[in-house]
C-alpha positions in Angstrom: 214.8 -97.2 152.3 212.1 -100.0 152.6 214.4 -102.5 154.3 217.2 -100.4 155.9 215.0 -97.6 157.3 211.3 -98.2 157.2 211.1 -101.8 158.2 213.9 -101.4 160.8 212.1 -98.4 162.4 208.7 -100.1 162.4 210.2 -103.0 164.3 212.4 -101.0 166.7 210.1 -98.1 167.4 206.5 -99.2 166.5 204.1 -96.3 166.1 206.8 -93.6 166.7 208.2 -92.9 163.2 206.7 -92.3 159.8 208.7 -92.5 156.5 207.4 -90.4 153.5 208.7 -90.4 150.0 207.8 -87.0 148.3 208.1 -86.7 144.6 210.1 -83.5 143.7 209.5 -83.7 140.0 206.6 -83.5 137.6 204.6 -86.5 138.4 202.4 -86.7 135.3 198.7 -86.5 134.9 197.0 -87.3 138.2 200.3 -88.5 139.5 200.7 -91.2 136.8 204.5 -91.2 136.9 204.5 -91.5 140.7 202.1 -94.5 140.4 204.4 -96.0 137.7 207.4 -95.6 140.1 205.5 -97.4 142.9 204.6 -100.2 140.5 208.2 -100.6 139.4 209.6 -100.5 142.9 207.3 -103.4 143.8 207.6 -103.7 147.6 207.4 -100.2 149.0 205.0 -100.0 152.0 205.6 -96.4 153.1 203.6 -93.5 151.5 204.7 -91.9 148.3 203.4 -88.3 147.9 203.3 -85.7 145.1 205.1 -82.5 145.7 202.8 -80.2 143.7 205.5 -79.8 141.0 202.8 -80.4 138.4 200.4 -77.8 139.9 198.4 -80.4 141.7 196.9 -79.9 145.2 198.8 -82.6 147.2 201.6 -80.3 148.3 203.5 -82.0 151.1 205.5 -78.9 152.1 208.3 -81.2 153.1 210.8 -80.7 150.4 209.9 -77.4 148.7 212.6 -75.5 150.7 215.1 -78.3 149.6 214.4 -78.9 145.9 217.2 -81.4 145.4 217.1 -85.0 144.2 218.6 -87.8 146.3 218.0 -86.0 149.6 217.0 -87.3 153.0 215.5 -85.2 155.8 214.6 -86.1 159.4 211.9 -84.0 161.0 211.0 -84.2 164.7 207.4 -84.2 166.1 207.6 -80.4 166.5 208.3 -79.9 162.8 211.9 -79.0 163.3 214.4 -80.4 160.7 217.0 -82.3 162.7 219.0 -83.9 159.8 219.4 -82.7 156.2 221.7 -84.9 154.2 222.5 -82.1 151.7 224.2 -80.3 154.5 226.9 -83.0 154.6 227.0 -84.9 151.3 227.0 -84.1 147.6 224.4 -85.2 145.1 224.6 -88.9 144.4 226.1 -89.7 147.8 223.4 -88.7 150.3 222.0 -92.0 151.5 223.7 -92.9 154.8 221.5 -95.2 156.8 223.7 -95.0 160.0 223.3 -91.2 160.1 219.5 -91.4 159.4 218.9 -94.1 162.0 221.3 -92.4 164.5 219.3 -89.1 164.3 216.0 -90.9 164.6 217.3 -92.9 167.6 218.1 -89.6 169.4 214.5 -88.4 169.0 212.3 -91.3 170.0 211.3 -92.8 173.3 213.5 -95.8 174.3 212.4 -98.8 176.4 214.6 -101.2 178.3 215.7 -104.1 176.2 218.1 -107.0 176.0 221.7 -106.2 175.3 223.7 -107.5 172.4 225.6 -109.9 174.6 227.8 -110.0 177.7 230.2 -107.1 178.2 233.6 -107.6 179.8 233.9 -104.2 181.4 232.3 -100.7 181.6 233.1 -98.8 178.5 231.9 -96.2 176.0 232.8 -96.0 172.3 231.8 -93.8 169.4 230.7 -95.3 166.1 232.4 -93.9 164.1 235.0 -91.5 165.5 235.5 -89.0 163.9 231.8 -88.7 162.9 230.1 -86.7 160.2 226.5 -85.9 161.2 224.9 -88.0 163.9 227.2 -89.7 166.5 226.3 -93.2 167.8 227.6 -94.1 171.2 228.0 -97.8 172.3 227.8 -98.4 176.0 228.9 -101.6 177.7 227.3 -102.7 181.0 229.1 -105.8 182.4 226.6 -106.4 185.2 223.4 -108.4 185.0 221.2 -105.5 186.0 220.1 -102.6 183.9 221.4 -99.1 184.9 220.2 -95.6 184.3 222.4 -93.8 181.7 222.9 -90.0 181.6 225.0 -88.5 178.8 226.3 -84.9 178.6 228.2 -83.4 175.7 230.7 -80.6 176.6 233.4 -78.7 174.7 237.0 -78.9 175.6 236.6 -76.0 178.0 233.9 -77.9 179.9 231.0 -75.8 178.6 227.8 -77.8 178.4 226.7 -78.4 174.9 223.8 -80.8 175.2 222.2 -83.3 177.6 220.7 -86.5 176.1 217.5 -87.8 177.6 218.1 -90.3 180.4 217.5 -93.9 179.4 218.1 -97.4 180.7 221.1 -99.5 179.5 220.4 -103.2 179.8 223.1 -105.8 180.6 225.5 -106.1 177.7 225.8 -103.5 174.9 223.4 -100.7 174.1 223.5 -97.6 172.0 222.5 -94.0 172.3 222.8 -91.3 169.7 223.6 -87.6 169.5 222.5 -85.7 166.5 225.3 -83.1 166.6 223.1 -80.3 167.9 223.3 -78.2 171.1 220.5 -77.6 173.7 218.9 -75.0 171.4 218.7 -77.3 168.4 221.6 -75.6 166.6 224.1 -77.7 164.8 227.5 -77.4 166.6 230.7 -76.5 164.7 233.2 -79.2 163.6 235.8 -79.9 166.3 236.6 -81.9 169.4 234.0 -82.6 172.1 233.9 -84.6 175.3 231.2 -87.2 176.1 230.5 -87.5 179.8 228.5 -90.6 180.6 227.1 -91.8 183.9 226.1 -95.5 184.0 224.6 -96.0 187.4 227.5 -95.0 189.7 230.1 -95.3 187.0 231.5 -92.2 185.2 233.1 -92.5 181.8 234.6 -89.9 179.5 235.2 -90.1 175.8 236.8 -87.6 173.4 235.0 -87.4 170.0 235.5 -85.5 166.8 232.8 -84.0 164.6 233.7 -83.2 160.9 231.7 -81.3 158.2 
């Protein structure tokens, strides 16, 4: 979490994301066990919080509805849970950095940046496809100029599912993410969907599959 998530988010989206590590178990007198965990972990720089499991007063209210170990939750600025790892993965296999980062990427403000390198042609690809949880889309812009990108998700009948916020795709490769939710914030069923992307004056379509 320190290197894969917290340090990466601080660098990529400074000031936009906060990582919290709530303790869901009895934390000892005055949080002594939590303090011992921090000491053993050594290099953690994000806050570790007590969850009031010992009757203390520092109730985070972040995990009480989800009392499960080894769990990861992404909450947007409005307090809405947008990703809950226990919805997809069993205990012991819930840490999936790509899904966590992909969900966060769909919620933050993006600035124009430098692409990952030259692209040979206009293209769009899903990473991975099929996807479980968040879907990361890689866009290729072969020109030297940035272009405005608009992405819409529709079902196979053409019904609009979600519109991603417009953003700028620099020259080369860039990525956008869809968190697998519709325009009302509800998680969509597993199945096939179409991604319609407009990159400047170019229109690209990609079929993607979501699994549960």
